[in-house]
C-alpha positions in Angstrom: 39.0 -26.8 -23.7 35.2 -25.9 -23.8 35.4 -25.1 -20.0 38.5 -23.0 -20.6 36.9 -21.1 -23.4 33.8 -20.3 -21.3 36.1 -19.2 -18.4 38.0 -16.9 -20.7 34.7 -15.5 -22.3 33.6 -14.9 -18.6 36.7 -12.9 -18.0 36.1 -10.7 -21.1 32.5 -10.2 -20.3 33.3 -9.2 -16.7 35.9 -6.7 -18.0 33.2 -5.2 -20.4 30.7 -4.9 -17.7 33.3 -3.1 -15.5 34.2 -0.7 -18.3 30.6 0.1 -19.0 29.9 0.6 -15.4 32.8 2.8 -14.8 31.8 5.0 -17.8 28.2 5.2 -16.6 28.8 5.7 -12.9 31.5 8.3 -13.7 29.4 10.2 -15.9 26.4 10.0 -13.5 28.5 11.2 -10.6 30.0 14.0 -12.7 26.5 15.4 -13.6 25.3 15.1 -10.0 28.3 17.2 -9.0 27.6 19.6 -11.9 24.0 20.0 -10.9 24.8 20.6 -7.2 27.6 23.0 -7.9 25.5 25.4 -10.0 25.3 28.9 -8.8 22.9 31.6 -10.1 24.3 33.4 -13.3 26.2 36.6 -12.6 25.4 38.4 -15.8 22.1 39.9 -16.9 22.5 38.5 -20.3 22.8 35.1 -18.9 19.6 35.5 -16.8 17.6 37.0 -19.7 18.5 34.0 -22.0 17.0 31.5 -19.5 20.2 30.3 -17.8 19.3 28.6 -14.5 22.6 28.2 -13.0 26.3 28.0 -14.1 29.6 26.7 -12.9 33.3 27.8 -13.6 35.9 24.9 -13.3 39.5 24.5 -14.0 40.7 21.0 -15.1 43.3 19.6 -17.6 45.1 22.8 -18.2 41.9 24.8 -19.2 38.8 26.5 -18.0 35.3 25.5 -18.3 32.1 27.4 -18.1 29.0 25.1 -17.7 25.5 26.6 -17.9 22.2 24.7 -17.3 18.8 25.7 -18.9 15.9 24.1 -17.1 13.6 23.9 -20.2 14.0 26.6 -22.9 17.5 27.3 -24.2 17.6 30.1 -26.8 18.8 27.5 -29.5 19.2 23.8 -29.6 22.3 22.4 -31.4 22.1 19.4 -33.6 25.0 17.7 -31.9 23.2 17.4 -28.5 24.9 15.0 -26.2 22.9 12.2 -24.8 23.7 9.8 -21.9 22.0 6.5 -22.1 24.0 3.8 -23.9 26.5 3.5 -21.0 23.5 2.5 -18.7 22.2 0.1 -21.1 25.5 -1.5 -21.9 26.2 -2.0 -18.1 22.8 -3.6 -17.5 23.1 -5.9 -20.6 26.7 -7.0 -19.9 25.7 -7.6 -16.3 22.7 -9.7 -17.1 24.9 -11.7 -19.6 27.4 -12.4 -16.9 24.7 -13.2 -14.3 23.3 -15.7 -16.8 26.7 -17.4 -17.3 27.6 -17.4 -13.9 24.4 -18.3 -12.1 21.5 -19.0 -14.3 23.4 -21.7 -16.3 24.4 -23.5 -13.1 21.5 -22.7 -10.6 21.8 -25.9 -8.8 25.2 -24.9 -7.8 24.7 -21.2 -7.1 21.2 -20.3 -6.7 19.2 -23.1 -5.0 19.1 -22.5 -1.3 18.5 -25.9 0.6 19.0 -24.1 3.9 16.0 -21.9 3.4 13.4 -21.7 6.3 10.7 -22.2 3.5 10.3 -25.8 2.4 9.1 -24.8 -1.1 12.3 -22.8 -1.7 14.5 -25.6 -0.3 12.8 -28.0 -2.8 13.3 -25.8 -5.9 14.8 -27.4 -8.9 17.5 -25.4 -10.8 15.5 -24.0 -13.5 12.7 -23.0 -11.0 15.5 -20.9 -9.1 16.6 -19.3 -12.3 13.1 -18.4 -13.2 12.5 -17.0 -9.8 15.7 -14.9 -9.9 14.8 -13.4 -13.2 11.2 -12.7 -12.0 12.6 -10.9 -8.9 14.5 -8.5 -11.1 11.3 -7.6 -12.8 9.1 -7.5 -9.7 11.7 -5.4 -7.9 11.5 -2.7 -10.6 7.7 -2.8 -10.7 7.5 -2.3 -6.9 10.0 0.5 -6.8 8.4 2.2 -9.9 4.9 1.9 -8.3 6.3 3.5 -5.1 7.5 6.5 -7.1 4.3 6.8 -9.0 1.9 6.5 -6.0 3.8 8.2 -3.2 5.4 11.1 -5.0 4.0 11.5 -8.5 4.6 15.3 -8.7 7.9 14.9 -6.9 6.5 16.8 -3.8 6.9 14.0 -1.3 10.4 12.6 -2.0 11.2 12.4 1.6 8.4 9.9 2.3 9.4 8.2 -1.0 12.9 7.8 0.2 11.7 6.1 3.4 9.6 3.8 1.4 12.4 2.8 -0.8 14.7 2.2 2.2 12.1 -0.2 3.6 11.8 -2.0 0.2 15.6 -2.4 0.3 15.6 -4.0 3.8 12.7 -6.4 2.8 14.6 -7.3 -0.5 17.7 -8.1 1.5 15.7 -10.4 3.8 13.7 -12.0 1.0 16.7 -12.6 -1.3 18.6 -14.5 1.5 15.6 -16.8 2.0 15.2 -17.5 -1.7 18.8 -17.9 -2.7 22.2 -19.0 -1.5 24.1 -16.2 0.2 26.5 -15.1 -2.5 23.6 -15.1 -5.1 21.4 -13.3 -2.6 23.9 -10.4 -2.4 24.4 -10.2 -6.1 20.6 -10.5 -6.9 19.8 -7.7 -4.6 22.5 -5.6 -6.2 21.0 -6.6 -9.7 17.5 -5.5 -8.7 18.9 -2.1 -7.7 20.9 -1.9 -10.9 17.9 -2.9 -12.9 15.9 0.0 -11.3 18.8 2.3 -12.2 18.8 1.2 -15.9 15.0 1.1 -16.1 14.9 4.7 -14.7 16.9 5.8 -17.6 15.0 3.6 -20.2 11.5 4.3 -19.1 11.6 7.8 -17.6 14.8 9.9 -17.9 15.5 9.5 -21.6 11.7 9.4 -22.9 11.2 12.6 -20.9 14.3 14.3 -22.4 13.1 13.2 -25.7 9.6 14.9 -25.2 11.4 18.1 -24.0 13.5 18.1 -27.1 10.5 17.5 -29.4 8.6 20.3 -27.8 11.4 22.8 -28.2 11.8 21.8 -32.0 8.0 22.2 -32.3 8.2 25.7 -30.6 6.1 24.7 -27.7 7.0 24.9 -24.0 8.2 21.5 -22.6 6.2 19.8 -19.7 8.3 20.9 -16.4 7.2 17.4 -14.9 9.4 15.6 -17.4 12.5 17.6 -16.1 11.4 17.1 -12.4 10.8 13.5 -12.8 14.0 13.0 -14.7 15.8 14.7 -11.8 14.0 12.5 -9.2 15.1 9.3 -10.8 18.6 10.6 -11.4 18.9 11.3 -7.8 17.7 7.9 -6.8 20.3 6.4 -9.2 23.1 8.3 -7.5 22.1 6.9 -4.1 22.0 3.3 -5.4 25.4 3.6 -7.0 27.7 2.7 -4.1 25.5 0.0 -2.6 25.4 -1.7 -5.9 29.2 -1.5 -6.3 29.6 -3.2 -3.0 27.1 -5.9 -3.7 28.8 -6.7 -6.9 32.2 -7.0 -5.1 30.8 -8.9 -2.0 31.1 -12.3 -3.7 34.9 -12.2 -3.1 34.3 -11.9 0.6 32.4 -15.1 2.0 32.2 -13.8 5.6 29.5 -11.3 4.5 27.1 -13.6 2.7 27.7 -16.8 4.8 26.9 -15.2 8.1 23.6 -16.0 9.7 22.9 -12.3 9.9 23.7 -12.0 6.1 20.5 -10.0 5.3 21.2 -7.4 8.0 24.8 -7.1 6.9 23.6 -6.4 3.4 21.1 -3.8 4.6 23.8 -2.0 6.7 26.1 -1.9 3.8 23.3 -0.4 1.5 22.6 2.3 4.0 26.3 3.0 4.7 26.8 3.4 0.9 23.7 5.8 0.7 25.0 7.9 3.6 28.5 8.1 2.2 27.0 9.3 -1.1 24.9 11.8 0.7 28.0 13.5 2.1 29.5 14.0 -1.4 26.2 15.3 -2.7 26.0 17.9 0.0 29.7 18.6 -0.4 29.3 19.6 -4.1 26.6 22.1 -2.8 29.2 23.6 -0.5 27.9 21.9 2.7 30.2 20.0 4.8 28.4 17.4 7.1 31.0 14.9 8.4 28.0 13.3 10.5 27.0 11.3 7.3 30.3 9.4 6.7 30.7 8.9 10.3 27.3 7.5 10.5 28.1 5.3 7.5 31.4 4.1 9.3 29.3 3.2 12.4 26.9 1.1 10.2 30.0 -0.7 8.7 31.5 -1.3 12.2 28.2 -3.0 13.1 28.3 -5.1 10.0 31.9 -6.1 10.7 31.0 -7.2 14.3 27.9 -9.1 12.9 30.1 -10.8 10.1 32.7 -12.2 12.5 33.4 -15.8 11.6 32.2 -18.2 14.3 31.6 -21.9 14.6 28.3 -23.9 14.7 27.3 -26.5 17.1 27.1 -30.1 15.9 23.9 -30.6 13.9 22.8 -33.8 15.8 23.8 -35.8 18.8 25.5 -38.6 17.0 29.1 -39.0 17.1 31.0 -37.0 14.5 32.3 -39.3 11.8 33.4 -39.3 8.2 32.8 -42.0 5.7 32.8 -45.5 7.1 35.0 -46.8 9.9 37.6 -44.1 9.5 35.3 -41.7 11.4 34.2 -44.1 14.2 36.7 -42.6 16.8 36.3 -38.9 15.7 35.3 -37.9 19.2 38.6 -38.8 20.7 40.5 -38.0 17.5 39.5 -34.3 17.8 41.5 -34.0 21.1 44.7 -34.0 18.9 45.3 -31.4 16.4 47.2 -33.9 14.3 44.4 -36.4 14.4 42.1 -33.6 13.9 43.9 -32.6 10.6 43.8 -36.2 9.3 40.0 -36.4 9.7 39.5 -32.9 8.2 41.9 -34.0 5.4 39.8 -37.1 4.7 36.6 -35.0 4.3 38.2 -32.4 2.2 39.6 -35.0 0.0 36.2 -36.7 -0.3 34.1 -33.7 -0.8 36.1 -30.6 -1.8 39.1 -31.3 -4.0 37.0 -32.1 -7.0 36.8 -28.4 -7.6 39.5 -27.0 -5.2 42.6 -28.4 -6.8 45.3 -27.2 -9.2 43.5 -29.3 -11.9 39.8 -29.8 -10.9 38.1 -33.0 -12.0 34.6 -31.6 -11.6 33.1 -30.8 -15.0 32.7 -27.0 -15.7 35.6 -26.0 -13.4 38.8 -25.3 -15.5 40.6 -23.7 -12.5 39.9 -23.9 -8.7 37.2 -21.4 -7.6 38.7 -18.2 -6.3 42.1 -19.8 -6.8 41.9 -21.8 -3.6 43.4 -25.2 -3.8 43.1 -27.6 -0.9 45.3 -30.5 -1.9 47.9 -29.9 0.8 48.0 -29.5 4.6 49.6 -26.1 4.1 46.8 -25.0 2.0 44.2 -26.4 4.4 45.8 -24.4 7.2 45.9 -21.2 5.1 42.2 -21.4 4.4 41.0 -23.0 7.7 38.8 -20.2 8.9 37.2 -19.8 5.5 36.6 -23.5 5.2 35.0 -23.7 8.6 32.7 -20.7 7.8 31.5 -21.8 4.3 30.9 -25.3 5.2 29.1 -24.4 8.4 26.9 -22.1 6.4 26.2 -24.9 3.9 27.3 -22.7 1.1 30.1 -25.2 0.3 30.1 -27.7 -1.4 28.1 -25.9 -4.0 24.7 -27.3 -4.2 26.1 -30.0 -1.9 27.2 -31.8 -5.2 29.5 -34.1 -3.5 27.0 -35.1 -0.6 28.7 -33.7 2.4 26.9 -35.1 5.5 25.8 -33.2 8.6 28.2 -35.1 10.7 31.1 -34.2 8.4 29.9 -30.5 8.8 30.0 -30.9 12.4 33.7 -32.3 12.3 34.7 -29.3 10.3 32.9 -26.9 12.7 34.8 -28.6 15.7 38.1 -28.4 13.8 40.8 -26.8 16.1 42.3 -24.1 13.7 46.1 -24.4 13.2 
């Protein structure tokens, strides 16, 4: 009952996270569209009152007339609309979900025994959890320092964009070394989402508060506050699509279990940014199909790299399962039926504790991703996915059931139905 309650709570928390994210991203994309759709005011009265740009729109059976003042509107209403709680709610609900899903069970989801770095492979669960949280903070600090040092006055944003792109590639590679594949994709997305929320918390909203305070005091606001807020808002809009992909990627194991996982991740990040660039330019009246076409090319390359493939046996010893039942594995693999029998024995010993209609493994009220492996029909249905996740050592989670290298080799050599 406790496991079910946690699972249902997980569902509600995930729903809250999605609701908050839709509200935040939707509003953010709207304001980027509005900002890029502004045109110089047509009437002298608007120009004399300090209007920087305006946009006329029709929607929902009515007409809208939006006007933007850079720093000094003639009057400031008491019911000024602020946009920040949606950003904070998204991050807080996301971190809570990350804690329940990953930080509470780090030995299952975070620890990366296949890392090339011995100290990473030897991490305990709590150490992996601490490292994951530290990476969120370090990612923000590095990103923020790049912004401060490369383009403090928002005059070298092109160079800054290249530096942030290099940071994202480095983060993609580092995360796949430190954590298991699915967690690596999620944590990379969480670092980007942390930067987005921190931009709002540390820069955009404080700058806007200083501008409002200056107007109320009858003094001229610092124009750098507006420029800096615009800079960080622009960064946030380019982070948006990559973050959405990285949050969804945990449903598609062929991305994070590939030996090229960090390259695939980087390609998706850049593809998302290119697609977003197309829409940003489109709002300004510029049609540049080269951007989405370049994004599609990157996605095609990612698809090619992510193709499921087998692995060679890990050792020269004869493939075998537990005890004498695996002694004749070499000859048994010649027959698909015998092949299925051997695979069935391995799955029964190592996988069905979680992947069953009623799992026996504590903490799993239902089969992960709804995949049950208790029948030959189910094994055949998920055969390619089984081969891939077992070969990558992502499954069993944390190798809780002690699957051997020889058993992994048997799965790798399994002739698909």
